[in-house]
Every structure is written in structure tokens, then in C-alpha cells.
N, C-alpha and C positions, 0 to 999 in steps of 0.2 A: 504494500500500500504506500502511496505517496500523498502527502498532505500539502496542498498548494496555497493555503490562505495567506501564509506568511513566509518570507525568506527563511530558510532553515537556520541560517546563522544568527537570526535575531530571536530565536526561540528561547525563552527562559526555562529553567528546569525545576524550580522549587514548587512542586505540586503540594507538598505538605505545608500549607501556609499557616501563619499565626491567626488566632481567632480574631474575627472582625468585630464582634460584639460580645458583650458579657452576657452571662446567663440571666441577668436581671432585666435585660432589655424588655420593655413592655410593648414594643412595636408588634403589629400583627405579622404572622409568618409570611415570608415572601411568596409571591406567585411565580411559577415556573412555566415555561413552554419549551417544546422540542418539535421542530419541523424538519422532515427529511425530504429532499427533492432531488430530481434527476430525470433524465429522459425515460419516460414510461414507468416511473417509480410510484408505488403506493406503499403505505405502511399499515401494519396492524399490530396490536390493538390500538384503539384511540388513546392519545396521550393522557396519562394520569400520573401525577407526581409520585404516587405510591407504587407504580409499576416500573420495574427495573429494565426488562428486556422487550425489544421490539423487532419486528421483521420487516425488511424492505423487499417487496416483490419487484421483479425487474423484467426487462425484455433484452433481446440481443443488442438493441441500440443503446442500452444503458452503459454498456462498455466499461463496466467496473468503476463507475464514478458516482459518488453520492455527495450532495451538499447538505451539511448539517448546520442548522441554526438553532441555538439554545439561548434562552433569556431568563433573567430573574429580575423582579421588581426592586430588589435590594440594590441601591446605587453603588454600594461598596462590594457587591458580589463579583465573583470571577467565574469564567467559563474555561474549561479545559477539554480539548478534543484530542484523543489518542495521547494523553499525557502531556500535551503542550498547551500553553495558554493562548486564548484568542481574545484580544481586547474588545472586538465587536461581536463575539460569540458565533461567528460564522466561519466555516472552513469547508473547502472542497477536497475530498479524499479520493484519490485516483488509484488505479492499479489493483482494485479490489477483486478478489476471487471468491468463488462459491464458498459460503460458510464463514468468511472473514467477518469480524466484528469491529465496529467503530465505537470506541469508548467515549462517553461524555460525562464529565464531572461538573456539578454546579456547587460552588462554595459560596455560602452567604450566611446571613444571621441564623438560619435554621440548621446550619451544619453542612455536611456534604451529602448531596444526592448523586447517586451513581446510576447511569443508564448505559445500555449497550444496544446497538442497532446491527442486526445480522443481515448481511448481503446474501440474498437467496439466489439460487440458480434461476436463469430465465425460464419462465413457464411454470415454476413451482406455484401451486395454488395459494390464494389468500385464505387462510384458515380462520375460523371463528369458533368460539365456545359459548353459544347462547345460553347454555346451562353450565354453571360452574359454582357449586355450592360447597360449604365447608365439609359436607359429608363425603366428598370425593377423596379417594385414597391418594396420599402424597406419592410423588414420583413422576417419571416421564413415560411417554407412550411411544413405542417403536412402531412405525408405519412404513408402508411402501406405496405412496400415492401413484395411481395408475388409471388411465382411462380405458384400458383394455381395447385399444383400437390399433390396427396395423400402422406401424411407423410412429406411434406416439411415444413420447418420452415417459420414463418412470423415474421415481426418486426413492431414496432411502432417507428417513429422518427419525430423529428422536426429539419429540416436542414437549414443551412444558405445559403447565395447566392452561395457558392462554394460546396454545398452538404455535408458539415461537420455537424454532429448532435450537437445540444445543449441539446438534450434529445434522448435517444435510449433505447428500451426495446425489448428483444427477447421473442417471444411466441413460444416455441418449440412444434413441432408436433401438431399444432393447427392453428387457424386463427384469425387474427385481422382485423377489418374493421371499416370504418367511424370514423376516429380519427379527432376530431374537438374541438374548444373552446366552452364553454357553453354560453358565452355572459355575464356571471355574475362572472367570475373568476373561473379558473380551466378548466377541459377538460372532454370529454367522449370518450370512445372507446368500440366497441363491441368485445368481446372475446368469443370463444366457451364455452358452458356451461360444466363445469366439476363437477357439483354437484352429478352426479351419478344417479339421479332419475328424471332428466329433460332433454328434448331434446332442440335443438336449441341453442340460444346464451344467453349471459348476458351482459347488459349494465353496464360498469364499470365507475363510476364517480371518477375522479382524482382531487386532489387539485392543487394549483398553482405550487407546486414543483413536480407534477406528481406522488404523492403518492396516492394509492387507498383510497377512502373514504367509498364507499359502492358499492354493486352490486344490480342491478335492473332487475326484470323480469316481464313479464306479469302475470296477475292474472288468473289462470285457463286455460291459453293458452300457447302454445309454444311462444318463443320470436324470432322474425325475426331480422336479423342484417343489413338490408338495410339502415335504417334511424331511427331517434328518435328526438322528441322534448322534452327537459327537462327544466323545469322552476326552478327558484331559490328556491321556496317553496317545491320542490320535486314532484309537479304534472307533468304529462308527457303524451305524445301521442306516442304509440308504436304499432307495427304491429305484425301479426301472419299469418301463413298459416295453415288452418285447413281443414280436410276432411269434405265434406258436409254430415251432418247427414242423409239426405235422399238419397244420392247417393254417395257412397264411391269412384266412378270413377272420381270424380272431387274434386278440392281443392279450397276453398274460400280464398280470401284475406280479413283479418279482421283488423280493426283499433280499438284500445282500449285507452280511456282516463281515467286516474286515478288521483284523486285529491290529495291534500297535506296530507290528512288523510289516504291515501292508499285505498280508496274506488273507485270502478269502477263507473264512472258517465256517460260515453257514449260508445257505441259500434256501429261500422258501418261494414256491411258485403256486399261484392261485389255481393253475390247471390241475394240480394234484388234489384240490379240496373243493372246488366249485365246478359245477357241471355245465359248461356252455353247450348250446345246441349245435349239432352238426347240420349245416345248411343243406347238405345233400339228402337229408331225410325227407320223406314225403308221406302223406296220408296219416294213418293212425300212428305210425312210428314217430312221425314228427310231432303230432299232438301230444303223445306220451312224453317225448323228450322235453317239449316246452313246459309241460306240467311239472317235470322233475328238476328243472334248472332253478338255481338260486336267482339268476338274473331277472330283473323286473322287465326289461325290454330287450329281448334277444334279437329282434329284427327292426330294421329301419326301412321305411317306405320311401322310395325315390319320388319326389313330388312331381317330376316330369313324366317318367315312364310308368309309375305305379308299381315297379318291381320291388320285391323285398330282398334285402341283403342282410347278412349277419352283422350285428353290431360288433365292431372290432373290440371296443373297450368294454367287455362284459362285466368287469368287476370294479375298476376305477378306485384304487386305494388312494386316500388323500390325507390320512393322519395316522401316526403310530407312536406309542410310548411304552416303555418298559414299566411293568407294574409287579406287585407281589414279590418284592425283593429281587427284581430282575428275572424272576422265574418265567414270567409270561409277557406277551406283547399284546397290547390292546390296539386294534386297528379299525378304521372306518372305511367301509366299502360303499361308495355312493351308489353304484349301479345295481347293488343288491339291497339297498336300503337297510343295511344291517351293520351293527357294531359287533366285531368278532374278537374273542380272546383266544390266542393260540399259545401253545407251549413253546417256550424259547429256551429250554434246557433239555438235556438228555435224560433218558429214563432212569439211569442210575443215580441222578441227582434229584429225583422227584419221589413223592410218596403217593401220587395218584395213578400210577401205572401208565401214564401217557409218555410218548416219546416226542422228541423235537418236531415241531411243525403240526402236531395234532391240534384239531379244533377243540378247545375247552368248552366253549359255548357260543351260540349266536344270539344276539339281542336284536330282534326285529327282522323284517324281510319275510319271505315266503315260508321259511323253515325255522322260525324263531324257537329257541329252547325255553322261552319264557312266555307265559300268558300275561297280557297287560291289564292291570287293574287300575281303575280310575282314569284311564286314558281312552277317550272316544275315538282316537285315530290309530290305535293299534301299533304304536311305536314310531320310530323315526322314518323319514322319507328323504332320500337323496342328500343325506347329511354330509357336512364337510369337516367337522371337528368332533372328536370324542375324547374324553379324559376320565380317569378314575380319581375321585376325590379321596381325601384322607380317610373319610368314613366308609369308603368302599362304594359309594354311590357313583353313578355314571352320568356325566354332564355332556350334553350334545347340542351342537348348532344344527337344528333340524330345518333344512332349507324348505322342504315341500317341493312340489313340482306342478307345472301347468297341466291342463287337460290336453288331450291330443288335438282338439279342435280349435284351440285358441290362437294358433299361429305362431307361438313363441318357438316351439321346436316341433318337428314332425314326430308323432308317436312318442311323446316325451313323458307321459304319465308314469310315475315311478313309485307311487305310494301304495302300501298294502291296503286292500279293501277291508275295512273293519269287519264287514259281514263275512268275508271269505279271504283271509290273508294269503292263502296259497293260490288264489285265483288270479284273474286279470287285474293288473294294477289300475289305480284311479288317480285323479289329480287332487291336489290340495294347495291352492294358490295363495299361501301365506307362510311366513317363516316364524318359527317359535324356538325358544330355548327350553330344553327339558332336562330334568334331573330325575333319575330313576333309582329306587332302592330295590336291590335284587335279593331274592331269597332263592339260592341255588338248590336247596333241598326240596322246596315246594315248587320250584320252577315258575315263580311269579316276579313280575316287575311292576312295582307300585310307583306311579307318577307322584312324586312328592313336591315338585315345583315346576311351574311352567310360566314362561314370560313371552308375551307378544307386545310389540311396541304400541302404546296407546295412541289412538287417532281420534280426531273429531270429525265425524261425518264422512270418513273415507275408509278405503280398504286397509287392512293391516299390512305392515311392511312385508315385502316379498323379495328375498334374495334368490334369484333364479339359479345362480351358481356362486361358488366361493363363499367365504365367510368363516368366522371363528368365534370361540368363546373360551374364557378361562376364569376360574374362580380366584379371587384375590385373597391375600392373607387375612384381611379383616372381614371376610365373608361377602363383600361386594362382588358383583359379576361384571366383567368387561366383555363387551360384545362388539365385534367388527362386522358391519353390515354388508360390506363388499358390494355386490351388484345391486343391492337395494338402492344405493346411491343417495338416499334421503339424508343420511348422515354417514360419516366415516366410522365413528366409534361412539358407543354409549356406555356409561357406567351406571349400573343399577344398584341401589342400596339394598343391603342384605335382608332387612326385616320388612320394609314398607314397599319394596319394588319401585321406589321413587327414583326417577332419573336425577342423578346428582352431578353428572358431567357429560357433556356431549361435544364432539368435535365434528365440524362441518366444513365443506368447501364452499366458499362464498362466490365461486365462479367469477373471480375478478378478471379473468382473461376473456370473457365473453363466450366461453365454450358452452355449447348446448348440452354437452354431456359432462357432468362433474367428475372429479377424480374420486376414486375409492381405494381402499386398502384391503387386499385379500384377507390378511389377518392383522391383529394388533396385539401388542404385549406391553404390560405396564412393568416398568423397571426403574429403579433409582440409578440414573447414569452418573457415575463419578467423573469429575473433571480430571483427566489424566494428562492434560496438555499444558505445558509450562507457557507462561506469557513470554513475549519476545521484547527485546530492547533494540532499537535502532539508534545508534549514536553517530550522527553526521559530523559533529565537531566537538572537541578537537580531534584531529587525526592522531592515530596511535603513534607515539614517539615524537610528537610535534615539539619544536624548540621555540619558546616564546621569550619575548623581552621582559626583563624585570619591570614590574609595575604597569605592564600593558593591560588594556581592557579587552577581554576575550569572552564572548558569550558562548554558552553551551547550546547545542542543537540536539535534542533527543526526542524520541517518540517511544511509547510503550503500547503494545498491542496484545490481544488475547483472542482465542477462538475456542476455548474449552467448555463454554457453557455456564461458567460461574461468574463471568464478567470481571473485567479489570477493576481493581479497587484502589491501587496505589501506583504512582510512578514518581519516585523520589530520587534525589541525587545529593551528593556531598557538596555541591556547589552552593554558594551563598547568593540568593537572588539571581540565580542563573549565570553568575560570573565565576570564571576559574580563579583560583588562588594564584596570583603572580606576585605576591608580596615578598617572597623569599626565593632565593635561587637554589638550584639543585633539582634532582629528580622528584617529581610529585605524582600523585594519582588522583583520578576522578572515578567515583563509583556511582552507578545508576542501578536502582532496585525496582523491579516490577513485581507486584503481588496480585493474584486474582482471588476470587471469593472462596476458593477451595484451599487457599493457603499455599498454592504453588508459587514458587519464587524464582525469579531469574535475576542474577547479578552480573553486570558487565563492568569491568574495571579497565580504565584507559590510562596509560602512562604518558606523561609529558615532562619536558624539562624546561625550567626557567633559567635563562642565561643572564649573567650580570656579576657584579662583585660578590665574592663569597659572603654568605650571611650565616649567622648562627641562629637557628630557630629558638625562640624563647622557651624556657623550661617551665612547663605548667605542672604544678604539684598535683599529685594524684588526689582525686576527690576523697573526702572523708568517708563517703559511702557510695561506691560505684554501682549500687543497685539501680535497676531500671524498671519501674512499674509499667505494665502494659495491660490495658483493658481492651477486651475484644468482645463484640456483641453479636448475637444471632437471633433473628426473628424466627417464629415457627415455620418450618419448611424451607428456611433460607440458608444462606451461607454465612460463615463467620466474617465479620467486617472489623477492620482496624488492627489486624495482626502486624506488629512492627511500626505502627503509626502512633505517635506520642503527642499529638497536638490537641487532643480532647475534642476533635470535631467529628469523629466517626459516629454514624447514626444509622438506624434502621427504622422502618415503618411497619406497623402491623395493624390488622383490623380485628376488633373485638365484636364478633357476630353472635357468639353464644355466651354462655355464662362466664367463661373464663378462658384465658390463654396464658402461655408461659413463654417469656423471653429469657434467654440465657446469657449471662455475662461471664466470660472467662478472665480471671485475674491471674496474671503470671509475672514472674520475675525474669526479665530479659537481661539483667545485669550479670556481673561476674562473681558476686558474693551473695551470701544469704542476707535476708533482711526481714523486718516486720513490715506489713502493709496495713494501713488503716483505711476502712471503707465507709463511705457515706452514700446514702441513696435517697431519692425523692419519696415523700409521703404521698398518699392518695389524694383524691379530690371528692367532691360531693357526688360525682358520677362514677368514679372508679376507685376501687380498693387495691392497694399494692402491698404484697407480702413478699418477704425474702427468705430463702432457704439455702442452707449448705447441706447437701444430702437430704436427710429427713428432718434436720434440726431447723426450727423456726427462729431466725435471727432478725426478724423485722424490727424489734425495738432497738437493737444495737445499731443496725444500719441506718435507721432514721435519725438517730442521735450522733452518728459518726463515730460510734464506739466499737464497731466490729473490728477486731484486730486479728490478722492472720499472722501468727508468730513464726519466726525463723523459716521463712520460705527460701528454700535453696535455689541456687541459680538454675533457671529452667523449670522450676516447679510451678504447677498450675492448680487453681481452685475454681470450680464452677459455682457461681451464684445464680440460683433459680429465682426469677422475678415473676411471681404469679399475679396476674392482673385480672380482677373480677368486676363484673358490673354491679352497681348498686341500684336500688329501686328507682332512684332519681335519674338514672342514666337515660339519655335521649340520643337518638340517632344523630350523628354529627358532633357529639361531644368529643373532646380531644384532651389528652394529657401527655406532656413530655416528661419522661422519666430519665433522670440523669444519675449515673452511678460513677463515683470518683474514688480512685485509690491513690494513696500517697505514702511516702516513707515518713514516719513520724519525725518531726523536727526539721524536715527538709521540704519546704513548700515548692522548691524548684523541681523536685522529683515526684511528679504525679502524672496521671492520665485519667481520662474520663470518656464515657460513651453515653449515647442518648438513644432512647427508644420512643418514637412517637406513636401512641396508641389512639386509634380513632374508633369510636363506637358506631356500629352500623346496625340498622334494623331494630326491632323490638326485642324485649326480653324473651328468652326461650327457656 
């Protein structure tokens, strides 16, 4: 990135500025604005001082250039863009690439406000979250936006609660699918195979910073992109669709397990367990074969000639997971409308007498091993995701299917007929999420939970193909609607079935067909990317005249998702120290919200008469108090910043919330720290805890003493903020926590948390 608002050699470096106002200032809190412009640029969400991260949608004509304009109504306020000051608050940043972030700091009487603007790949949709309530599960959502059209671009992204990516990648003229964490650090995603001599897809393993590590393919088979199991040692279970060697009119679903050494150790083929119909059969023999096949639709009618041909993909496997201590594999077969558990271990390792590959049971379809109780639709239909929950229940994204006469697909009905499950399939043109409790002894499947998206006066949502569902740790359910297209992702609350979060494509590019994501996964993405420092001046090894005036030109940047928080240097007011001759150094430090730190040191020499640097006596107490603050669901702010201006904002929507303040000794010797904190107000009650101990009285009076804190030692102070009956929406309290070394007023640090009340009492 190149920032062109000011000549680089005129850029000051002192981002950690002295306080501009005292805490006792009675002036109203300053108003801020942030505007992002450029060719074909739009931003989301709408600016709110409490929102840290924004996304800039772009076109090819944007050409990597954004103009940032930020303002504050505080006349003494300052604006910093990518770690460099802007007197007029406007800078044009060029050379931006997909996923780059432009950092904006606003320093004024309210403290420091931090914002980041993410440069999106051209064509990436403008996302919105029309529903985003406190009941949503914290974390990011991994998606693969796709319009499922030939030649269209697809993307990989991990987005925050407002749909702003912390990671984004464009896959041009290709397809990405099944983007998810590995479970042992890093991620995997399927991308179309571009090797030139192989069909299908490739599984790309990414590290924690989303950089590709390796590409994985099946051995001797094509690679299917529906799902994969990858272990930390490199062993995996992947799938392929292969023409039957004895009958090229049908296509088998094949699972292949490869060990850590790269050798195939297990192969499972649907042809050995599901009975597709031989198209050469006629008359009674054919009718009997059709009746005996698992497949819901063994034949396809050519709309032009009326001729019937064998459906190639008679099984269509689309999800699988190891269950029961890795003894079994749970699979979803769309074209049999059944979820199947198969043995994935050898007979000598089992107690049920089954051998590897045997079918343990079928749930749904023509030959279900379970009778469905409390389910009027007799089980799943053309489903796309199945998983076994911790309690043993089976969770399913139950697509449904059209009727043969509705024009969506020819002869596409794939649902079991509730009156005759083994007979001709029927249509059911809506999608539902189902959870079944199985009783294997009695052979019953009880529908214990069902969800269809609520609508007002219209049909229920219908995902003709694709889709996914997973149960979150707090009991909520995350649904990716795929081809339903009315929303990308919905999160449903565990008890009430209330929609607590929803991600949608705002169709900002004028497309008639919005983007969807085949599946979505919620995961807390850790920022594993260090910020960067660009130091244009001075040049390394520069020789400067004694007493000369030389300004430092620096920029700090970040793209890891936690936003740049600091860009500081050892220069005073942006000027190099040339007051004494000899070799000297300049140090610039960039810190992001996850605490990732980058330090750049630049050496230079001042020429002139020999000088003897003054001897400064060691301080009586070289301790260094540091206060760091974190809002609920946010990142730590203020690590290594000692000016008392670090601040977070949070919203009090329910009865209470908790802000955390980390008090640490960054100095070289042990010390006592004394802590003082703000009392509550008529609207808000404030209490302080160290562990389970209530220390509110001591903190309010400034008498909490943290004794003999060793160098590097940390103590977390929990600040519990609760609504009082008098609280009204819009009430605000600024909480300030200060730590200092007793008897040394110059050795202190403070943090602030601005708490705003929203909504009525709950």
C-alpha cells in the first residue's frame, strides 16, 4: 500500500500522543465521521463510532485505491491513517490488494477510536446482518460466496458479526467449497483442480494465517469437493465419483482413506451396498429391480426424445464424519434420501460382528431401518448434511425436492411417500432442519426438533440443492441456506427457535441472482498475522549532520482481522535525535488487537564533534505499569501503550456485561500497583472482581493494592456492569481504571470503557 496524502518525508511518527484533555472535562463527547470513497466503492456497515471494522466493496476500476476521510468535532483532535498523521484527516491509499486493511485512529477528548477498512476483492458481495442480537454465538463465520453460474467468481471469507471479513480470498472463474477449520490449527478448503491433467477438485490445506501449505488429492481417483476428513498427521478420508467399470451408465460413490505415509488403507464403494438398476432390464424384471433399489430416481427422462436413461449418480454422497470413537462413519446419500452409518473398522476391533464397510443402519429412504414417529414426512429427503450430536441424536439439513411436474428438474421427486416409503417417491417443496432421537433396539426415530424458516404470507424457504447445518457449543443451530438464496446463513436460538443472527447478500452489484454459500461454519478465527512497518526515512545507515532536523516517515499496516491498535516510535514529535554524535537507532513498534507485535529498528549515524552523552541515573523504581482493556467479544487494547488514552466501547443490552482490565508490570523489577476505578451512576452499577473476590470498595477508594508484582506479571480485573431500574436506552457511563506505582505519580497508566445502554430492561 502507498499513502499519497502527504510527502512521506514530512510524516510524523508519534502516534502515542499526550492527553489532550483531562478526565474532568465537562464538554460533550466529540462526534466522529468516517467516509471511504473511490471508483465504484461502497462500504458496509453504516458508520457508527462504536463499530471498529468496515468493508469496502470494489470493482476492477477501483484499482487498489481508497480515499479515507475521518473527522472529529474536537478542535484539538488528531487523525491518523495507517499510523501516520493527517492534518486534514484525508488520505488516498494506493496499491491496495485483496484483504488489505487501512487503519484509522481518531485521538481526541474521548480517547482513541480505532477503525479498520478492509479492501474487498472486486465483485465480493455487500453483506448485511439485518438480525444481529446478543443471543448470537460469538465468533466468525466461514463462507464460500458463490452464484453457482458458469464463469462466475467464488470467494472464501471468514466474516465477523457484521459481515466484514477478517480473511477474504477471490477464486476467479473457479469454485471454492467446504471452507472449515481443521481442528488442529489452520483450515481446509476445496478449490477446482487446475493441474491440467486431473479432473475434479483439490483439497487445499491452509495455515493459521490462511497461507497454503499443500494440496491434497485422491490417489488414482478423481477428488470430490463435498467433504473431507483431514487429520493432523496428514491421513484423511476423501471421496470420489467414479464410473462403474462394469456398467458405464452408472456412477459409484467411493470413499478412500489414506494414511500418514500416503498409502491407501481403505476403500469403500457404494456399488457393493446399494443396488442401482441395470438399464438393460425390461418388463417384470425391470419393475422388480426398480422396486428393490435404494435409489429414489433411477431413471431420467430426456425432455426432447422422451427416452429414459439410467441416472448416473444413483447415490450422491455429500457429507461424512467419523463417529462412535472413530469406529463408524456417518454418511449422507442425497439420491437415496437416507443417512447411513457404516462400519469403519475391522471385525477384530469390533464387538458387533460387523466387518469394515458393512451397513450398520439406514435412516430414511426406501429401506429405512427405523420407523419415524412424530414425523409426517417419513424422514429426510434429498438431504445435504448429516451429523451425530453429542447425545447421539442425528441432525440433518433436509432439502426436500420438487415434484416432477414443476419444471425445476425432470423427474426430480426424491422424497419417501409417507403412505408407502418403499414406493414411488413424491415431492416436498420446502426445506427443514430435523433432529432425530434413535432407538436402535426398537428401530424407531423420534423427531425431537424441526425448524423451517418462518415466513409471512409466503412459501417456506426451499433449498433445491446444497446447504448445511451444524449445532453450536451453546446449543444454537447454524444453518447455511445455499440455493434458497433468501439468506446466506441463519443462527437459531436453542430454546425459542428465535433467529438471533442472519447474514444476507445485499446484491450491491446489481446481480439478479444473489450469492450463496454451500455451507457455513462458525469458528473463532485467531489473528495469526503480524502487522507490518514501512519505514521510508531515515535510510538504514544514513549519516546525518549534528543538530540537523530530520523527520521520520513511517507507516504501520495490518490485515489479520484484529485491527491495528498502535504505531509508535522512539522519535520525539517525529524528529530523529541528532543532538549527539555517534551511532544511534530508531525503533518503530506496530501492535494489533491480538497483541501481535512487529518491531523495526533502523540504525543511523550523526557526524560532528565527539560528544559525551549525559549520564542519566537509573530511576529509583524502573517498574512500568500497563493497563490493557477488552470489551466482551473484542480484542485487548492498549498493550504497551502508556498514555492513558486506550479505550473500548460496549453496549449494555441485557442485565449485565463484563469488561476486563489486565494490569501488568512491563518494567524490569517487581513493584506494588495501586488501582482506582470509577463508581457507578444512577443508571449503571459497577462492581470489580479479582477472581471471585469482590474488590469494589477498595477500587472505588483507590485502595486496591497489588503487592510485589514481578516483572511481566499480570492480574485481570473483572469490571461487571449492571443496569439499574432507572436505566434508559441511550444512557452512557465512562469507566476509567488507573494503576500507578505508589509514591511515583509519573509511573501510571489508565484505560477507559464507554458503556452505552440500549433497549429496555430484560
